[in-house]
C-alpha positions as CSV (number, residue, x, y, z in Angstrom):
1,X,124.2,-21.5,58.9
2,X,121.8,-18.7,59.6
3,X,121.7,-16.0,56.9
4,X,121.5,-12.2,58.1
5,X,118.5,-10.3,56.7
6,X,119.6,-7.5,54.7
7,X,118.2,-4.0,55.5
8,X,116.7,-1.8,52.8
9,X,118.6,0.9,51.6
10,X,118.3,4.2,53.6
11,X,116.8,6.1,50.9
12,X,114.0,3.5,50.4
13,X,113.4,3.5,53.9
14,X,113.0,7.3,54.3
15,X,110.4,7.3,51.3
16,X,108.6,4.5,53.1
17,X,108.9,6.6,56.4
18,X,107.5,9.9,54.5
19,X,104.4,8.1,52.9
20,X,103.3,5.7,55.9
21,X,101.0,8.3,57.5
22,X,99.5,9.6,54.3
23,X,98.1,6.5,52.4
24,X,95.5,4.0,53.6
25,X,96.5,0.5,53.9
26,X,95.5,-1.8,50.9
27,X,94.1,-4.9,51.2
28,X,96.4,-8.1,50.2
29,X,94.8,-10.7,48.3
30,X,95.0,-13.9,50.8
31,X,92.3,-16.4,51.2
32,X,93.4,-18.6,53.9
33,X,91.6,-18.0,57.4
34,X,93.0,-16.5,60.4
35,X,94.0,-18.7,63.5
36,X,91.1,-18.4,66.0
37,X,93.4,-17.1,69.0
38,X,95.0,-14.4,66.6
39,X,91.5,-13.2,65.5
40,X,90.2,-13.3,69.2
41,X,93.1,-10.9,69.9
42,X,92.5,-8.7,67.1
43,X,88.8,-8.2,67.8
44,X,89.6,-7.4,71.4
45,X,92.0,-4.8,70.2
46,X,89.4,-3.4,67.8
47,X,86.7,-3.2,70.5
48,X,88.8,-1.6,73.0
49,X,90.1,1.1,70.4
50,X,87.5,2.0,67.9
51,X,83.7,2.0,68.2
52,X,83.2,2.8,64.6
53,X,81.5,-0.6,63.8
54,X,80.5,-3.8,65.6
55,X,83.9,-5.7,64.3
56,X,82.9,-9.1,65.0
57,X,79.5,-9.0,63.2
58,X,80.8,-6.5,60.3
59,X,84.1,-8.3,59.6
60,X,83.9,-11.9,61.1
61,X,86.9,-12.9,58.8
62,X,89.1,-9.7,58.6
63,X,91.5,-11.1,56.4
64,X,89.3,-12.4,53.8
65,X,89.1,-10.7,50.3
66,X,86.3,-8.2,50.3
67,X,85.8,-8.4,54.1
68,X,88.8,-6.4,55.6
69,X,88.5,-3.0,57.1
70,X,90.4,0.0,56.3
71,X,93.7,0.4,58.4
72,X,94.5,-3.5,58.3
73,X,96.7,-5.5,56.2
74,X,97.2,-9.2,56.1
75,X,99.7,-11.7,54.7
76,X,99.9,-15.4,54.3
77,X,102.4,-17.0,56.9
78,X,104.4,-20.2,56.2
79,X,101.5,-22.3,58.1
80,X,99.3,-21.3,54.8
81,X,97.1,-19.1,57.2
82,X,96.1,-15.4,57.1
83,X,97.9,-13.1,59.7
84,X,97.6,-9.4,60.4
85,X,100.9,-7.6,59.3
86,X,99.7,-3.9,59.6
87,X,97.3,-2.0,61.8
88,X,96.7,1.8,61.5
89,X,94.4,3.7,63.8
90,X,93.3,7.5,64.1
91,X,93.9,8.8,60.6
92,X,91.1,8.7,58.1
93,X,90.0,6.3,56.4
94,X,91.4,4.2,59.0
95,X,89.5,3.4,62.2
96,X,88.9,6.4,64.6
97,X,89.6,6.0,68.1
98,X,87.1,6.2,70.7
99,X,87.4,8.7,73.9
100,X,88.1,5.8,76.3
101,X,90.8,4.2,74.1
102,X,94.0,2.9,76.0
103,X,97.1,1.5,74.7
104,X,96.5,-2.2,73.8
105,X,99.7,-4.2,75.0
106,X,98.1,-7.2,73.1
107,X,99.5,-5.8,69.8
108,X,102.6,-7.2,70.9
109,X,100.9,-10.7,70.7
110,X,100.3,-10.6,67.1
111,X,103.1,-12.9,65.9
112,X,103.1,-11.5,62.3
113,X,102.6,-7.8,62.9
114,X,105.2,-5.8,61.0
115,X,103.6,-2.3,61.4
116,X,101.4,-0.4,63.8
117,X,100.4,3.3,63.9
118,X,98.3,5.1,66.5
119,X,97.8,8.8,65.4
120,X,95.8,11.0,67.9
121,X,94.0,7.9,69.4
122,X,94.8,8.5,73.2
123,X,93.3,12.0,74.0
124,X,91.3,11.8,77.2
125,X,92.1,9.1,79.7
126,X,95.8,8.7,80.8
127,X,97.4,5.5,79.4
128,X,101.0,4.1,79.1
129,X,103.0,1.9,76.6
130,X,102.6,-1.6,78.1
131,X,103.9,-5.1,77.3
132,X,102.2,-8.2,77.7
133,X,103.6,-10.6,80.6
134,X,104.6,-13.2,77.9
135,X,106.4,-11.7,75.1
136,X,106.6,-13.3,71.8
137,X,110.2,-14.3,70.9
138,X,111.6,-12.9,67.7
139,X,108.9,-10.1,67.3
140,X,108.4,-9.3,63.6
141,X,107.4,-5.7,64.4
142,X,109.4,-3.2,62.1
143,X,107.6,0.0,62.6
144,X,105.8,1.4,65.8
145,X,104.4,4.9,65.4
146,X,102.8,6.7,68.2
147,X,101.9,10.3,67.3
148,X,100.2,13.1,68.6
149,X,98.5,11.4,71.7
150,X,98.1,13.7,74.5
151,X,97.2,11.3,77.1
152,X,100.0,8.8,76.3
153,X,102.4,9.4,79.3
154,X,104.9,7.6,81.6
155,X,108.4,6.3,80.7
156,X,109.4,4.7,77.6
157,X,109.6,1.0,78.8
158,X,112.8,-0.8,78.6
159,X,111.1,-3.8,77.1
160,X,110.9,-2.0,74.0
161,X,114.5,-3.4,73.4
162,X,113.0,-6.9,72.7
163,X,111.5,-5.7,69.5
164,X,114.8,-6.6,67.8
165,X,113.3,-6.0,64.1
166,X,112.3,-2.7,64.8
167,X,113.4,-0.2,62.1
168,X,111.2,2.9,62.6
169,X,110.4,4.0,66.1
170,X,108.3,7.0,66.2
171,X,107.0,8.2,69.8
172,X,106.3,11.9,68.7
173,X,104.1,14.6,70.2
174,X,103.0,12.7,73.4
175,X,103.6,13.4,77.0
176,X,106.4,10.6,77.8
177,X,108.5,11.5,80.7
178,X,112.0,10.4,82.4
179,X,115.1,9.3,80.8
180,X,115.7,7.9,77.4
181,X,116.3,4.3,78.3
182,X,119.8,3.1,77.1
183,X,118.0,-0.2,76.0
184,X,116.6,1.3,72.9
185,X,120.2,1.8,71.5
186,X,120.3,-2.1,71.4
187,X,117.9,-2.0,68.7
188,X,120.7,-2.4,66.0
189,X,118.0,-2.2,62.8
190,X,116.6,1.0,63.6
191,X,117.0,3.3,60.8
192,X,114.9,6.1,62.2
193,X,114.3,7.2,65.7
194,X,111.9,10.1,66.6
195,X,111.1,10.8,70.3
196,X,110.3,14.6,69.8
197,X,107.7,16.8,71.5
198,X,107.7,14.9,74.9
199,X,108.9,15.6,78.3
200,X,111.9,13.5,78.4
201,X,114.7,14.4,80.8
202,X,118.4,13.5,81.6
203,X,121.3,12.9,79.2
204,X,121.6,11.7,75.8
205,X,123.0,8.2,76.5
206,X,126.3,7.2,75.1
207,X,125.2,4.2,73.8
208,X,123.5,6.3,70.7
209,X,126.6,5.4,68.8
210,X,125.4,1.7,68.6
211,X,122.8,2.6,66.0
212,X,125.0,2.6,63.1
213,X,122.1,2.2,60.6
214,X,120.4,5.4,61.9
215,X,119.3,7.7,59.1
216,X,117.1,10.1,61.0
217,X,117.3,11.1,64.7
218,X,114.9,13.4,66.4
219,X,115.0,14.2,70.1
220,X,113.7,17.8,69.7
221,X,111.3,19.7,72.1
222,X,112.4,17.8,75.2
223,X,114.2,18.9,78.5
224,X,117.3,17.0,77.8
225,X,120.6,17.9,79.4
226,X,124.2,17.5,79.4
227,X,126.3,17.5,76.2
228,X,125.9,16.1,72.8
229,X,127.7,12.6,73.2
230,X,130.8,12.2,71.3
231,X,129.4,8.8,70.2
232,X,127.2,10.7,67.6
233,X,130.3,10.5,65.2
234,X,129.9,6.6,64.9
235,X,126.4,7.3,63.1
236,X,127.9,7.6,59.5
237,X,124.8,6.7,57.6
238,X,122.8,9.8,59.5
239,X,121.0,12.2,57.2
240,X,118.9,14.2,59.7
241,X,119.7,15.3,63.1
242,X,117.5,17.3,65.3
243,X,118.3,18.1,68.9
244,X,116.6,21.6,68.9
245,X,114.9,22.9,71.8
246,X,116.3,21.0,74.8
247,X,118.9,22.3,77.3
248,X,121.9,20.9,75.9
249,X,125.4,22.2,77.0
250,X,129.0,22.6,75.7
251,X,130.2,22.7,72.4
252,X,129.4,20.8,69.1
253,X,131.5,17.6,69.4
254,X,134.6,17.4,67.0
255,X,133.5,14.2,65.7
256,X,130.4,15.7,63.8
257,X,132.8,16.0,60.9
258,X,132.4,12.2,60.4
259,X,128.6,12.7,59.7
260,X,129.4,12.8,55.8
261,X,125.8,12.0,54.8
262,X,124.2,14.7,57.1
263,X,121.9,17.1,55.1
264,X,119.9,18.4,58.0
265,X,121.2,19.7,61.4
266,X,119.1,21.5,63.8
267,X,120.7,22.5,67.2
268,X,118.5,25.8,68.1
269,X,117.3,26.8,71.4
270,X,119.9,24.9,73.6
271,X,122.8,26.3,75.6
272,X,125.6,25.3,73.2
273,X,128.6,27.6,73.4
274,X,131.9,28.1,72.2
275,X,133.9,27.5,68.9
276,X,132.8,25.4,66.1
277,X,134.7,22.2,65.1
278,X,137.2,22.9,62.5
279,X,136.0,20.1,60.5
280,X,132.5,21.4,60.2
281,X,133.7,22.2,56.7
282,X,133.5,18.4,56.0
283,X,129.9,18.1,56.1
284,X,129.6,18.5,52.2
285,X,126.3,17.0,52.2
286,X,124.7,19.6,54.5
287,X,121.8,21.4,53.1
288,X,120.0,22.9,56.2
289,X,121.9,24.3,59.2
290,X,119.6,25.7,62.0
291,X,121.4,27.1,65.2
292,X,119.4,30.0,66.6
293,X,119.2,31.0,70.2
294,X,122.6,29.6,71.7
295,X,125.1,31.6,73.9
296,X,127.9,31.0,71.3
297,X,129.6,34.3,71.7
298,X,132.4,33.5,69.2
299,X,132.9,34.9,65.7
300,X,131.1,33.4,62.8
301,X,132.7,30.3,61.7
302,X,134.6,31.0,58.2
303,X,134.1,27.2,57.6
304,X,130.3,27.3,57.1
305,X,131.0,29.2,53.8
306,X,132.8,26.2,52.3
307,X,129.6,23.8,52.5
308,X,128.6,24.0,48.7
309,X,125.0,22.4,49.2
310,X,124.1,24.7,52.0
311,X,120.4,26.0,51.5
312,X,119.4,27.6,54.7
313,X,121.6,28.8,57.2
314,X,120.1,30.2,60.6
315,X,122.2,31.6,63.3
316,X,120.0,34.3,65.0
317,X,120.5,35.7,68.6
318,X,123.4,33.9,69.8
319,X,126.0,36.5,70.6
320,X,128.3,36.2,67.3
321,X,130.7,39.1,67.0
322,X,133.3,40.2,64.4
323,X,132.6,40.7,60.4
324,X,130.3,38.5,58.4
325,X,132.8,36.2,56.5
326,X,133.2,36.6,52.9
327,X,133.1,33.0,52.4
328,X,129.4,33.1,52.9
329,X,128.9,35.0,49.6
330,X,130.2,31.6,47.9
331,X,127.3,29.8,48.9
332,X,125.8,29.2,45.5
333,X,122.8,27.2,46.6
334,X,122.0,29.2,49.7
335,X,118.3,30.4,49.6
336,X,117.8,31.8,53.2
337,X,120.3,33.4,55.6
338,X,119.5,34.9,59.1
339,X,122.2,36.4,61.3
340,X,119.9,38.7,63.2
341,X,120.3,39.9,66.7
342,X,124.0,39.3,67.2
343,X,126.8,41.8,67.4
344,X,128.1,41.7,63.9
345,X,130.4,44.6,63.1
346,X,131.6,45.9,59.6
347,X,130.2,46.3,56.3
348,X,127.9,43.8,54.6
349,X,129.8,41.7,52.1
350,X,128.6,43.0,48.4
351,X,128.9,39.4,47.1
352,X,125.3,38.4,48.4
353,X,123.4,39.9,45.6
354,X,125.2,37.6,43.1
355,X,123.9,34.7,45.0
356,X,121.1,33.3,42.7
357,X,118.8,31.5,44.8
358,X,118.6,33.9,47.7
359,X,115.1,34.8,48.6
360,X,115.5,35.6,52.4
361,X,118.1,37.7,54.0
362,X,117.9,38.9,57.5
363,X,120.8,40.8,59.1
364,X,118.8,43.0,61.5
365,X,119.5,44.1,65.1
366,X,123.4,44.0,64.7
367,X,126.2,46.7,64.6
368,X,126.9,46.8,60.8
369,X,128.0,50.1,59.2
370,X,128.6,51.4,55.8
371,X,126.3,51.6,52.4
372,X,124.0,48.8,51.9
373,X,125.8,47.3,48.8
374,X,122.8,46.1,47.0
375,X,121.6,47.4,43.7
376,X,117.7,48.1,43.1
377,X,117.1,44.9,41.4
378,X,118.2,42.8,44.4
379,X,116.1,45.0,46.6
380,X,113.2,44.4,44.6
381,X,113.8,40.6,44.3
382,X,113.8,40.2,48.0
383,X,111.2,42.8,49.1
384,X,109.9,42.1,52.6
385,X,112.2,39.1,52.9
386,X,115.1,41.4,53.2
387,X,115.6,42.9,56.8
388,X,118.4,45.3,57.8
389,X,116.6,47.1,60.3
390,X,118.2,47.9,63.6
391,X,121.7,48.9,62.4
392,X,122.0,52.4,62.9
393,X,125.3,52.6,61.0
394,X,123.9,51.3,57.7
395,X,122.3,53.6,55.1
396,X,120.9,53.3,51.5
397,X,121.9,55.2,48.4
398,X,119.3,57.9,47.6
399,X,118.3,56.1,44.3
400,X,117.2,53.3,46.7
401,X,115.1,55.4,48.5
402,X,111.9,53.4,47.8
403,X,113.3,50.5,49.9
404,X,113.8,52.4,53.1
405,X,110.6,51.2,54.6
406,X,111.0,47.6,53.5
407,X,114.7,47.1,54.6
408,X,114.3,49.3,57.6
409,X,117.6,51.3,56.7
410,X,117.6,55.3,56.2
411,X,118.9,57.0,53.1
412,X,122.4,58.2,53.1
413,X,122.4,61.9,53.8
414,X,119.1,62.1,55.6
415,X,119.2,63.1,59.4
416,X,116.3,60.8,60.0
417,X,117.7,58.9,63.0
418,X,119.8,61.6,64.4
419,X,123.0,60.2,63.2
420,X,124.4,63.6,61.3
421,X,124.6,62.1,58.0
422,X,125.7,64.6,55.3
423,X,124.1,64.7,51.8
424,X,125.3,62.4,49.2
425,X,124.2,62.6,45.6
426,X,122.8,59.9,44.0
427,X,124.9,60.2,40.9
428,X,127.8,59.2,43.0
429,X,128.9,55.5,43.0
430,X,128.6,53.3,46.0
431,X,132.3,53.4,46.6
432,X,132.3,57.2,46.7
433,X,128.9,56.9,49.0
434,X,130.9,54.6,51.3
435,X,134.0,56.8,51.5
436,X,131.4,59.9,52.4
437,X,129.8,57.9,54.9
438,X,133.0,56.9,56.6
439,X,134.7,60.2,56.6
440,X,131.7,62.2,57.8
441,X,130.5,59.6,60.6
442,X,133.3,59.7,63.0
443,X,131.0,60.9,65.6
444,X,128.6,58.1,64.8
445,X,131.4,55.5,64.8
446,X,132.3,56.7,68.3
447,X,128.4,56.2,69.1
448,X,128.6,52.5,67.8
449,X,131.8,51.8,69.6
450,X,130.1,53.1,72.9
451,X,127.0,51.1,72.0
452,X,129.3,47.9,71.6
453,X,131.0,48.5,74.8
454,X,127.6,49.0,76.5
455,X,126.1,45.8,75.1
456,X,129.4,43.8,75.9
457,X,129.3,44.7,79.5
458,X,125.4,43.8,79.8
459,X,125.9,40.5,78.1
460,X,129.0,39.7,80.5
461,X,127.1,40.6,83.5
């Protein structure tokens, strides 16, 4: 009976992923020699990739103690011989890549290779990801990372699905084109998939839902179209989702509420619109929600105020209307909130100044009115990180006049912007100032309403 190999925990894999590019490979203490065919393959790879040394002469037995070069790890196989288990190129102190380097398909011929990392290696001559004619059955490769290679182009080969042990696939910051091959989603062991910063097109395949061990998914900065597939709801272990800077359409799928482990979600710079799924409040682990620059044109979802771990909420430039929900003032872990350049109306909820961790608040370029409900200590604490400019209906108490330049809001009672504000004495309480403001600003309210209608007509057209 064959036993299934247990996968490492998601947290340990994420830690491994984060440290992988940063620390040089360490030599394993192995003493056996390498099979001649494997050492020949290795030398050919090194000679095609790097001109740092004469590798055959300087390291004739690359796995021997004291003889291995930076960027290589070896291990002893069941045949009691040494085998290459890891190769790193491009990031010091690992071997640098020469300008004529091209992708070495023979890496897939190294039978015990578990990890390979190419960083800024293919920079001058066009090259593609190639596989050898004869593939190794049951490849042991667990990590394939190709990052920041401006000359790496072409499509992602479908043969990548033959790497059944693959857990980390990073093909980021290259010039890859074409569709995402559905074959990738047959790699059931994947825990991290990063195809960001390429030129990929087409739809996100429905087969995405097959990757039920996936912890991190990053498809950002491509030209993907279509909708977010509903099968995303099957990724129950997902912690990071980044689909930003594509051309995705439609709504956030209802099934997103099933992603209970999700801590980071970025959907900015797409063409998403319409109501949020009501179940979005079930994402109780969500800490970062970044969704700027989408034509939503709905009211701000109250449900986002029920995410207790939320630290950053970015909803700029998306046509949101109505008032700022009071529920947002209950986000006790919130550190950054940006609702700029929308069509928000009404007064600013007073509870924001009670949030202990807020250091950045941007409510600029909306249709907000009333007296700014923040005391001087809150205004000092945020300083330049508070932006209320572009709301002609807002004003500050006279006692907070020092903050006018910083916040972009005039003092109540000063006819600075031509709004006809009557004097308000600094001894009055904020509630009194607010009543003065509302009673004496009927004409300005009409102006705001006309401005709103004008903006609405322009946005509809």
